[in-house]
Structure formats: structure tokens, C-alpha cells
N, C-alpha and C positions, 0 to 999 in steps of 0.2 A: 039608214042608209045615206051617204053623202053623195049629193049630186056633183060637184068639184071632183075633177081627176087629182089634184092637189089641195089640201086644206091644212094651214097652218093656223094654230091657235096659241097666242101668246107664248112665243118660242123664245126662251132664255137660252145664251151660251155664253160661257167665260172660259178663257185660257188663262190660267194662274189667276192674277188678280185683276186681269183686263176684262171687261165684260164687252164682247163682241157683239151679240146681239140682245136687244133690250125691247121683250114682249113683241115681237113679230107676228101680226096676224096677216094672213094672205090666202086668196084662193086662186086657183087655176084651172080654167073649165077646159073640159075635153075639146080639144082641135084648137085650143088656143096657143098662140105664140108669144110668150111672156118674155121680155128682155130687162136684164138687170143692170143698171149702170150705176157708177159712183167712183169716187175716188178709191185708190188703193186703200186697204184697211178698213172700208166703209162697212164690211160684213157680207158684201154680196156673193162670196164665193163660199163663206161658211153655210149662207142659207140655201145654196145648191147642194152642198154635199149633206146637210142635214135630209132636204127633200129625197137625196137620192141613196139614203140610208148609210153613207160613209162615214158620217159624223153622228154621234148622239147628241142631242139638245139636253140641257141641264132641267130645263122645266117647260111645261107647255104641251099640247097634242100635236101629232103630226098623223094625216091620213093620207095615203097615197093609193088611189085605186081601191079604197075601202080597206086597205091594210093599216091597222095602227102601229105606225113605226115605232111610237114611245112606248110600245109593250115588248119588251125584249123577248118574251116568249114566241111572239107572232111577228118581229120583223124580219124574219129570213124568208117570209112568204113573199117578199118585195121582189126576190129574185125572178128574172124572165119579166118582169113587167117593165122594166127600165134599161135604158141603155145610156152610157156616159162615154164623152168624149172629152177629153183632157188637152191641156196646152202641150204636154209632151205626148208623144206618140206611142211610146211604149211598145214598140213592136220588137217580136224576138228576129234577131238579125239572121240567125240560121234557120228561119222558115220563110217559105215565099209568101207573097201577099195572100194566096188563098189558104196556105197552111196557118197563118195568123188569123184569117177570119175563121176558119173552122175549127180553131183547137179547142174553145170553151164548149162547142155543140158537142165535140167527141169525149172531151173530159170530163165536162160539169154536167152535160147532159145526156152522156151516153147514147149519143146517137150515131147509127151506123155510118162507116165513113162515106158510102156512096150518097147516102142522103143528103150529110153534111156537105159534101163537095156541091151537089147541087144547089142546095140553100145558099152558100158561100158565093157560086159563083152569079146568082142571082143578086146578092147583095153588091158584089163588085160591079155588075152589069149597072145597079142603080146609081153609083157613083162614077161610073163611066170610065171603069178600069178593068173590064173584062180581059182585054187583049194583054194586060199585064199580071195575069193572075199567077203567071209563073216565074215572076222577077221576085229578087230578093230586096229587102229594104234599101240596101246600099245602091240599089240599081235605080231607086225611085227617088224623085225630086220630094224636097219636103211637102209640098202640096198633095203629092200622090201619096205619100205616107199617111198624111192625115186624112186623105180621103179612105184608105183602107182601114184606118182607126175608125171612122165612121161607118163602113161596111162592116168591120167586126161587131160595133155596137148593133147595127140593124140587124145582124143575122138571127140574132135571138129574138126576132120579132118583139119587141119592146112596144109597150102603148105609150111610153113617155120616152123622150129624148133630153137628156142634160147636155150642155156644151158650156165647160168651163174656160174660157179665153182660148177658145179652138184655134184661133188664126194668130196668136201674139207670138208665136216662137217662128212664124214663117216669114220669109222674105217680101216686102210689099207687092211685088209683081205675082206672089204665088196665091195671096190672101184671095183672091176674086175666085178663082176656082173652087176653093171650100166653101166660100160664101155661096155659091151659085148651087151648090148640092144642098147647102142648108136650107136655102129658099125653096128649092124643089121640093124638099120634105115639108116645108111649110104649106105650099100649094097642095100637096097631097094629103093636107088634114093632120098631119102629125102633132100630137101636144108637144111643145118644145120649151124648155126654160134655158134662156142662154145669158150666161154671163160675158160681155163682151165691151172692148173699147172702140168697136168699129160703128161709129153714129150714123154711118149710111145705111147698115144693116138694119140697126134700131128703128131708123126712120121709115125704110121702105117696107120692111117685112114684119115689124112687132105688129100684134093686135094691142097689145098695153105694154108701155114702157114703166117702170119702177125705179126710182132715183134713190140710193140709199145713202145715207149720211152718219156716220158715227153710232151705226148700230141700230139705227131706226129706218123706217120708211117715211123720208122727207116729202115724198109727192109720188104720185101715179096718174097715169091718164093713157089717152091714145097718143101716139107720137105727134100727132098734129097739135094737141094740147100741149103737150111737154115740151115739143121743141120750138114750137111758134110763139107760145105765150104760157111760159112757166110763172107759176105763181110764188113759189118759196124763193126766197133771196139765195139759199143755198144751191138750189137748182140753177138759178140763173148765172151764180158765179161760177158753178162747176161747167156748165154749158158753153159760157162765153169763152172759158179757158181751153174747152177741148175742142171747139170749132174753130177757134183761131188756127190751131195745128192742121 
């Protein structure tokens, strides 16, 4: 049995002739907030998608909550263990906030509607949107729509939450409200893996920051170590560029 919530061992992945991940090994502990940073194309979103079962690795082993994702016969067991929040909110325009949150519970988990509504309201409460339950996506700001998407992921009661650039489609003034929800989940002890360009979030909320460069983990450590005293020249270069903006 594996003590880590997530364990990657020598993961490789190519798209066509481009090798995107080169033997990545990484463990995420229960309750840890791990933030992946790096330039576009460094492989960080691919790592996240492999961890969440959305993408298959070409080689290596992936364990998530003791489910071997590298075993295609067992990879379906991951359903319900993980919640995923993307850059795009992917809400159904013809369903209310509550309807979007309860859809998977009713359709996929065959939960009675009354029970799904109860759980959906609790999830909306958690992201500060209970009073918007009957609003449609078009009546909500981008930040509110992303918080509905987070509530939808939380409603299945996952043990691990994945966030892939969850704020990059938002106007700058709406980023804060989504980040605050993510910080509150971190404070509650949720295991989280976050790909983000928001260095402030990485600095304040991460337990560990992993810097990826051209398909490898170039450096990792506490936010303190990585932001204050990066060792790898590539990390130094990336951070000086990003923090200038």
C-alpha cells in the first residue's frame, strides 16, 4: 500500500514525435497543496491530466489513492476520488447553478434528487454562492461561474482536487474570489494539485512548489526555498521573468 495520496514513478508521455514528459517521478502526500509552475509547454498540465486519469501515460506507474491508474482495467475506480476544475467553466447554460452542481450526482451516481439537491446546496454554500443557486450561468460573473464549477467538483466529495489554470480565463478583479475559495479548501486540509500562473497563490498557499521545464522537474521545494533562493538557473530565469510582471 502506498502512503502517498498520489505517486508517479518514471512517467513518460509523447504527443506525436514530441516527448512532453521525461520520466517524471513525484509523490503528493495526503492534505498537501502542491503547486506546479513553469512556462507554457513545460508539461505541467499534462502531469495534472495524467494524475486525474484524463490522459494516459505512455510509460511508468501512477497510483492515486491506491488505485493503479496505469492499469486500464482498474483505472475507472478513480471516479469519485477526484474533482477537477478547468480553465473553462464548462457549465450547461440551460441549467441553474444548482442544476449544474447536481447533474453528475443524479445522472452518474444515481442519487435521489432530494439528496443531490441537499449535497449541491452544501457545495454552493462552501463556495459562498448558496443565494445564487437558482441563477443561470448567464446571470453570473466569470468568477461566480468558476466557483459553481468548483462546487460541482466538490459535490462528489472527492479526496483530491485538481485545478488546471482555474483563474486564467478570468478578469483580474475576479481572480481573488476564486483564489479565496481555493485557499479555504487548503485550510480545510484538502489534498490539492494546482497548475497556476498566480505566483502569489503559490507563495502563500502551497506546501510545495514544483518547477517544470521541458518535460522534467527542474526544481522543487517549499515556496520559501523556491521563490527566495532558487538553485536552478532555469528556475531563476523563469521567476525573474514572471515576477517582473
